[in-house]
Structure formats: C-alpha cells, structure tokens
C-alpha positions as a LaTeX table, in Angstrom:
\begin{tabular}{lrrr}
\hline
Residue & $x$ (\AA) & $y$ (\AA) & $z$ (\AA) \\
\hline
Unk1 & $-20.95$ & 44.09 & $-18.39$ \\
Unk2 & $-21.90$ & 45.70 & $-15.10$ \\
Unk3 & $-19.30$ & 47.86 & $-13.39$ \\
Unk4 & $-18.22$ & 47.02 & $-9.84$ \\
Unk5 & $-20.48$ & 48.90 & $-7.39$ \\
Unk6 & $-17.74$ & 51.30 & $-6.08$ \\
Unk7 & $-16.95$ & 52.36 & $-9.66$ \\
Unk8 & $-20.66$ & 52.59 & $-10.52$ \\
Unk9 & $-21.06$ & 54.97 & $-7.55$ \\
Unk10 & $-18.32$ & 57.20 & $-9.03$ \\
Unk11 & $-20.08$ & 57.17 & $-12.41$ \\
Unk12 & $-23.39$ & 58.13 & $-10.77$ \\
Unk13 & $-21.71$ & 60.96 & $-8.84$ \\
Unk14 & $-20.07$ & 62.32 & $-12.01$ \\
Unk15 & $-23.42$ & 62.21 & $-13.86$ \\
Unk16 & $-24.80$ & 64.75 & $-11.40$ \\
Unk17 & $-22.42$ & 67.35 & $-12.85$ \\
Unk18 & $-23.98$ & 69.66 & $-15.45$ \\
Unk19 & $-23.42$ & 68.53 & $-19.02$ \\
Unk20 & $-22.09$ & 65.10 & $-18.05$ \\
Unk21 & $-24.11$ & 62.19 & $-19.41$ \\
Unk22 & $-23.77$ & 58.48 & $-18.61$ \\
Unk23 & $-21.13$ & 57.77 & $-21.28$ \\
Unk24 & $-18.96$ & 60.77 & $-20.38$ \\
Unk25 & $-19.22$ & 59.94 & $-16.68$ \\
Unk26 & $-18.19$ & 56.35 & $-17.35$ \\
Unk27 & $-15.23$ & 57.49 & $-19.50$ \\
Unk28 & $-14.06$ & 59.85 & $-16.73$ \\
Unk29 & $-14.38$ & 57.19 & $-14.05$ \\
Unk30 & $-12.51$ & 54.61 & $-16.13$ \\
Unk31 & $-9.78$ & 57.16 & $-16.93$ \\
Unk32 & $-9.31$ & 57.90 & $-13.23$ \\
Unk33 & $-9.20$ & 54.18 & $-12.49$ \\
Unk34 & $-6.60$ & 53.68 & $-15.23$ \\
Unk35 & $-4.50$ & 56.54 & $-13.80$ \\
Unk36 & $-4.37$ & 54.64 & $-10.54$ \\
Unk37 & $-5.23$ & 55.16 & $-6.88$ \\
Unk38 & $-2.93$ & 58.18 & $-6.55$ \\
Unk39 & $-4.82$ & 60.09 & $-9.27$ \\
Unk40 & $-8.14$ & 59.33 & $-7.60$ \\
Unk41 & $-6.79$ & 60.28 & $-4.18$ \\
Unk42 & $-5.30$ & 63.50 & $-5.58$ \\
Unk43 & $-8.63$ & 64.50 & $-7.17$ \\
Unk44 & $-10.44$ & 63.68 & $-3.93$ \\
Unk45 & $-7.97$ & 65.83 & $-1.96$ \\
Unk46 & $-8.40$ & 68.77 & $-4.37$ \\
Unk47 & $-12.20$ & 68.52 & $-4.08$ \\
Unk48 & $-11.90$ & 68.39 & $-0.29$ \\
Unk49 & $-9.64$ & 71.47 & $-0.25$ \\
Unk50 & $-12.03$ & 73.37 & $-2.51$ \\
Unk51 & $-14.97$ & 72.45 & $-0.25$ \\
Unk52 & $-13.04$ & 73.70 & 2.79 \\
Unk53 & $-11.53$ & 76.88 & 1.31 \\
Unk54 & $-13.83$ & 78.26 & $-1.38$ \\
Unk55 & $-16.63$ & 80.46 & $-0.13$ \\
Unk56 & $-18.52$ & 83.55 & $-1.28$ \\
Unk57 & $-17.26$ & 87.13 & $-1.16$ \\
Unk58 & $-18.79$ & 89.08 & 1.72 \\
Unk59 & $-19.22$ & 92.10 & $-0.56$ \\
Unk60 & $-20.35$ & 90.88 & $-3.98$ \\
Unk61 & $-21.18$ & 87.19 & $-3.47$ \\
Unk62 & $-18.70$ & 85.81 & $-6.03$ \\
Unk63 & $-16.33$ & 82.89 & $-5.40$ \\
Unk64 & $-13.29$ & 83.54 & $-3.22$ \\
Unk65 & $-10.91$ & 81.91 & $-0.79$ \\
Unk66 & $-10.67$ & 85.09 & 1.30 \\
Unk67 & $-13.31$ & 87.27 & 2.94 \\
Unk68 & $-13.41$ & 89.57 & $-0.12$ \\
Unk69 & $-12.73$ & 88.47 & $-3.69$ \\
Unk70 & $-9.90$ & 89.79 & $-5.88$ \\
Unk71 & $-12.34$ & 91.96 & $-7.87$ \\
Unk72 & $-13.73$ & 93.73 & $-4.79$ \\
Unk73 & $-10.18$ & 94.16 & $-3.44$ \\
Unk74 & $-8.90$ & 95.65 & $-6.70$ \\
Unk75 & $-8.75$ & 99.48 & $-6.40$ \\
Unk76 & $-8.43$ & 99.78 & $-10.18$ \\
Unk77 & $-11.92$ & 98.38 & $-10.81$ \\
Unk78 & $-14.50$ & 101.05 & $-11.69$ \\
Unk79 & $-16.74$ & 101.56 & $-8.63$ \\
Unk80 & $-19.37$ & 103.46 & $-10.67$ \\
Unk81 & $-20.79$ & 100.48 & $-12.60$ \\
Unk82 & $-22.32$ & 97.47 & $-10.88$ \\
Unk83 & $-23.38$ & 94.42 & $-12.90$ \\
Unk84 & $-26.11$ & 92.43 & $-11.15$ \\
Unk85 & $-26.05$ & 88.69 & $-11.96$ \\
Unk86 & $-27.99$ & 85.68 & $-10.70$ \\
Unk87 & $-25.14$ & 83.30 & $-9.84$ \\
Unk88 & $-21.45$ & 83.53 & $-8.96$ \\
Unk89 & $-20.64$ & 81.51 & $-12.09$ \\
Unk90 & $-21.99$ & 84.44 & $-14.15$ \\
Unk91 & $-19.14$ & 86.60 & $-12.84$ \\
Unk92 & $-16.66$ & 84.10 & $-14.30$ \\
Unk93 & $-18.40$ & 84.39 & $-17.67$ \\
Unk94 & $-18.09$ & 88.20 & $-17.69$ \\
Unk95 & $-14.49$ & 88.08 & $-16.50$ \\
Unk96 & $-13.56$ & 85.63 & $-19.25$ \\
Unk97 & $-14.24$ & 88.32 & $-21.86$ \\
Unk98 & $-11.81$ & 90.68 & $-20.12$ \\
Unk99 & $-13.72$ & 93.80 & $-21.19$ \\
Unk100 & $-15.79$ & 94.75 & $-18.14$ \\
Unk101 & $-13.79$ & 96.69 & $-15.55$ \\
Unk102 & $-16.51$ & 97.47 & $-13.02$ \\
Unk103 & $-17.84$ & 95.48 & $-10.08$ \\
Unk104 & $-20.50$ & 92.81 & $-9.54$ \\
Unk105 & $-23.36$ & 91.86 & $-7.28$ \\
Unk106 & $-24.56$ & 88.24 & $-7.14$ \\
Unk107 & $-28.23$ & 87.78 & $-6.25$ \\
Unk108 & $-27.86$ & 84.09 & $-5.46$ \\
Unk109 & $-30.71$ & 83.06 & $-7.75$ \\
Unk110 & $-33.74$ & 84.40 & $-9.59$ \\
Unk111 & $-37.31$ & 85.12 & $-8.59$ \\
Unk112 & $-39.24$ & 81.97 & $-9.48$ \\
Unk113 & $-42.82$ & 81.69 & $-8.18$ \\
Unk114 & $-43.11$ & 78.15 & $-9.57$ \\
Unk115 & $-40.14$ & 77.05 & $-7.45$ \\
Unk116 & $-41.23$ & 79.10 & $-4.45$ \\
Unk117 & $-38.34$ & 81.60 & $-4.68$ \\
Unk118 & $-39.28$ & 85.18 & $-3.92$ \\
Unk119 & $-37.25$ & 88.39 & $-3.60$ \\
Unk120 & $-36.67$ & 87.75 & 0.11 \\
Unk121 & $-34.57$ & 84.69 & $-0.72$ \\
Unk122 & $-32.22$ & 86.73 & $-2.94$ \\
Unk123 & $-29.44$ & 89.09 & $-1.85$ \\
Unk124 & $-31.52$ & 92.19 & $-2.52$ \\
Unk125 & $-31.02$ & 93.81 & 0.91 \\
Unk126 & $-27.27$ & 93.45 & 0.39 \\
Unk127 & $-27.64$ & 95.14 & $-3.01$ \\
Unk128 & $-29.55$ & 98.06 & $-1.51$ \\
Unk129 & $-26.89$ & 98.43 & 1.18 \\
Unk130 & $-24.18$ & 98.55 & $-1.47$ \\
Unk131 & $-26.10$ & 101.25 & $-3.34$ \\
Unk132 & $-25.66$ & 103.55 & $-0.34$ \\
Unk133 & $-22.17$ & 104.04 & $-1.80$ \\
Unk134 & $-22.75$ & 107.18 & $-3.86$ \\
Unk135 & $-19.94$ & 106.22 & $-6.25$ \\
Unk136 & $-22.28$ & 103.71 & $-7.93$ \\
Unk137 & $-24.05$ & 105.49 & $-10.78$ \\
Unk138 & $-25.13$ & 102.65 & $-13.08$ \\
Unk139 & $-26.73$ & 99.27 & $-12.46$ \\
Unk140 & $-26.49$ & 96.78 & $-15.33$ \\
Unk141 & $-29.04$ & 93.99 & $-15.00$ \\
Unk142 & $-27.47$ & 90.83 & $-16.44$ \\
Unk143 & $-29.97$ & 88.10 & $-15.66$ \\
Unk144 & $-30.66$ & 85.38 & $-18.22$ \\
Unk145 & $-33.32$ & 86.04 & $-20.88$ \\
Unk146 & $-35.60$ & 83.40 & $-19.34$ \\
Unk147 & $-39.01$ & 83.90 & $-17.76$ \\
Unk148 & $-37.43$ & 83.98 & $-14.28$ \\
Unk149 & $-34.56$ & 86.21 & $-15.43$ \\
Unk150 & $-36.92$ & 88.71 & $-17.05$ \\
Unk151 & $-39.24$ & 88.71 & $-14.01$ \\
Unk152 & $-36.28$ & 89.35 & $-11.71$ \\
Unk153 & $-34.97$ & 92.17 & $-13.92$ \\
Unk154 & $-38.43$ & 93.82 & $-14.11$ \\
Unk155 & $-38.85$ & 93.56 & $-10.32$ \\
Unk156 & $-35.41$ & 95.09 & $-9.74$ \\
Unk157 & $-36.18$ & 97.98 & $-12.12$ \\
Unk158 & $-39.31$ & 98.84 & $-10.10$ \\
Unk159 & $-37.36$ & 98.57 & $-6.84$ \\
Unk160 & $-34.38$ & 100.65 & $-7.98$ \\
Unk161 & $-36.13$ & 103.39 & $-10.00$ \\
Unk162 & $-36.67$ & 105.66 & $-6.96$ \\
Unk163 & $-32.88$ & 105.72 & $-6.40$ \\
Unk164 & $-32.41$ & 107.73 & $-9.64$ \\
Unk165 & $-29.52$ & 105.62 & $-10.85$ \\
Unk166 & $-28.92$ & 104.73 & $-14.48$ \\
Unk167 & $-30.46$ & 101.25 & $-14.85$ \\
Unk168 & $-29.57$ & 99.30 & $-17.99$ \\
Unk169 & $-30.06$ & 95.77 & $-19.27$ \\
Unk170 & $-27.43$ & 93.76 & $-21.11$ \\
Unk171 & $-28.02$ & 93.62 & $-24.84$ \\
Unk172 & $-29.86$ & 90.49 & $-25.88$ \\
Unk173 & $-30.19$ & 89.23 & $-29.41$ \\
Unk174 & $-28.24$ & 87.51 & $-32.11$ \\
Unk175 & $-24.94$ & 85.83 & $-31.27$ \\
Unk176 & $-21.88$ & 86.52 & $-33.43$ \\
Unk177 & $-21.65$ & 84.07 & $-36.29$ \\
Unk178 & $-25.34$ & 83.18 & $-36.31$ \\
Unk179 & $-27.59$ & 83.20 & $-39.35$ \\
Unk180 & $-30.65$ & 85.49 & $-39.44$ \\
Unk181 & $-32.58$ & 82.77 & $-41.24$ \\
Unk182 & $-32.57$ & 80.60 & $-38.11$ \\
Unk183 & $-33.34$ & 83.28 & $-35.52$ \\
Unk184 & $-36.68$ & 83.08 & $-33.74$ \\
Unk185 & $-39.06$ & 86.06 & $-33.55$ \\
Unk186 & $-38.29$ & 86.92 & $-29.92$ \\
Unk187 & $-34.54$ & 86.92 & $-30.55$ \\
Unk188 & $-34.98$ & 89.21 & $-33.55$ \\
Unk189 & $-37.23$ & 91.53 & $-31.52$ \\
Unk190 & $-34.57$ & 91.72 & $-28.78$ \\
Unk191 & $-31.84$ & 92.35 & $-31.33$ \\
Unk192 & $-33.83$ & 95.27 & $-32.77$ \\
Unk193 & $-34.61$ & 96.69 & $-29.33$ \\
Unk194 & $-30.92$ & 96.55 & $-28.38$ \\
Unk195 & $-29.65$ & 98.24 & $-31.54$ \\
Unk196 & $-27.11$ & 101.03 & $-31.16$ \\
Unk197 & $-25.63$ & 103.67 & $-33.46$ \\
Unk198 & $-22.43$ & 102.89 & $-35.34$ \\
\hline
\end{tabular}
C-alpha cells in the first residue's frame, strides 16, 4: 500500500536524518500521525524554535542559544587545555563522558581535497587568534582517525609547531570490551603507539 503523499513527504524528510532508514522513518511518521495533529504541530514548533534560536558560539564554535556557550562562559573550565574538534557535535561527545574540564575549538569541518575543502574553509584563523591567549599551553587534536582527519591533524601540527605549545593527539586504538582477535593491523598499531605507563 502506498502512503498518502503528505505522509510520504514526512517519511522522505525523516530518512535524510543520519542513521534513519526507510523502515524507521516510516515508523516515526506513523507514530506521529497516530499521536495526532497536536503532536505533529508540537514537533514542528520545537524544530522551528531550534532553527531560530540555536546558533554557534562566537568563541569556540559549539552549539549555543546565546552569543557564547555555557562552556566558554564557565570560569571553572581549565583555560590551559584546548581540544580541537571537527564538528560541534564532537563537543557533545566529549562532554558526555564528563571527564574533560578544559575548553574546545570547533574547526567546522576537515581538510578534504577530494571534496574541495581546504584550510581556508575551516576556522583556523579563529584558532590562531585564540592561541594569542597565553593561558593556553596544550592543544589536543581530536579529529577522527580517517584520511581527512589525519590530514587535518598533520597540517595543524605543522602550523602550530612554531608556537611552542604542547601539541597532543587523542589516543586511538582498541575500544573497551573489544577482542584483540578481531582488531585490524592499523588499529593495533595505533593502540601500541598510544600506550602509556601504568
């Protein structure tokens, strides 16, 4: 049975979300329809409010509904350590762990020659401006371990080396609970490189 075209449009819109396939999108759309027009209108209003209010922090580039985000406004955050990430969503991932107490800088993407993205399209000038603050002593590069993430990290190392700051890379390797038998060679190499004393 074919869905009515307005409902099919909702399903297609939901499928554009990451991790949502056709069946999940259809289940969500049917659930909203079952909940009634008020539920759909309420969701639409919340999405509209988020589109109007949520923006990016003028200092770090993370999500906020004010000029500066709660992390940049927090005087208890350690100003000495700056974690550099590709996307604002990466900040949420770090914050979920609750362990890092420093600050962030969002590049707004990764260097990707195949997609035509170079350093000039990233927030590198903003990063250099922030590094004029002499309280920052360590830069932690936390880009994904992909080709683009590694290229961006290597480029940033070359750019930042003359500043004589401590430049580190997040540890990459085996996830907790994994089995060595199933680890690929590159993951094992990274795990060995990132080893630390106990």
